[in-house]
Phi, psi and omega in degrees: 000134179286151181279138180235161177273124183280339182288342180257185180269032183283342175265131177283162176303323178300315181294319180298316179293323177298320177297316180296323178292323178297323178296321179298322180287311184280328181075018183222106182296319184299314181297316180293320179299317180294317180302316184270352180071043185231151178282154178296325180298320177299318179296319178297321177297318180294324178298321179291332182259011189304316182296323178293319179298317179293323175297316178301318179296318179297317180297318178298318179295318178297320179297318177298318181295321180296320180300319180291315184284334185288344179054039179297130183264105181295339178296333179302316180292322178298315179298319179296319177298316180298317179296317179298316180297321178295322182287336181297332179292332182276331182129174180288171190306313182296322177296317180296317179298318180298314180296315181295316179298319179297318179296317179297315179300318179300315180295320179297317179298317180299312182295315180294326176295317177299318178296316180298324182273004179300133184300329181225070184299328181293339182281344177280127182296140180305325178295322179293319177298318180297319179295318179300313181295321178296316178299318178298317179297318179298319178297314180300315181296315181296319181289332180279344178279169178291148176301149183302323183299322178292320179298318179297316179297317179299317180296318178298315181297320178298315180300315181293320178297315179296325177297315179297315179298319180297325179289331186257336185254149173280174188300318180295318178295321180295319179296318178298318178300313180299317179298317179296318180295320178297322178295319178296314180297323178296320177298319180293325178294326179293319181293000000 
């Protein structure tokens, strides 16, 4: 085993606990300290912190387990990167919204101008006119919203985040988290 400095964080919690277990087997702090190249004082400090070291090891194991159980799809990030790169050619988000809004406004003006210039506007039933205007409004609303693919990615990410939180938080902490997130979303809806 190579010698490490015990005063720094060069020993992992696993190594520290392994050293402490070796002391339990051998019953001699000095021999184990010499073998590992560590001072006896460091070992005594680790003995005092043993429960914390074991907790750290458990947390690391749980974190590894969560990664396996969360079924996080790394392809999701690749798809998002590809989508982001494609959008960079068009411009940043505000530019894209501005361009899209301008195009939608242009189309709406064109359609309403055509309707106004219709030779016999009175012959179009009011319900039909209302439906045309409603359809135009729906198109405008849909185009101004985020693309469906982004919404799907957000939902997947939310599900995965909630799964990780569920694995680490108890029920009361999870409820508090949900309440805070709902409050944040409510603030954004007001804006």
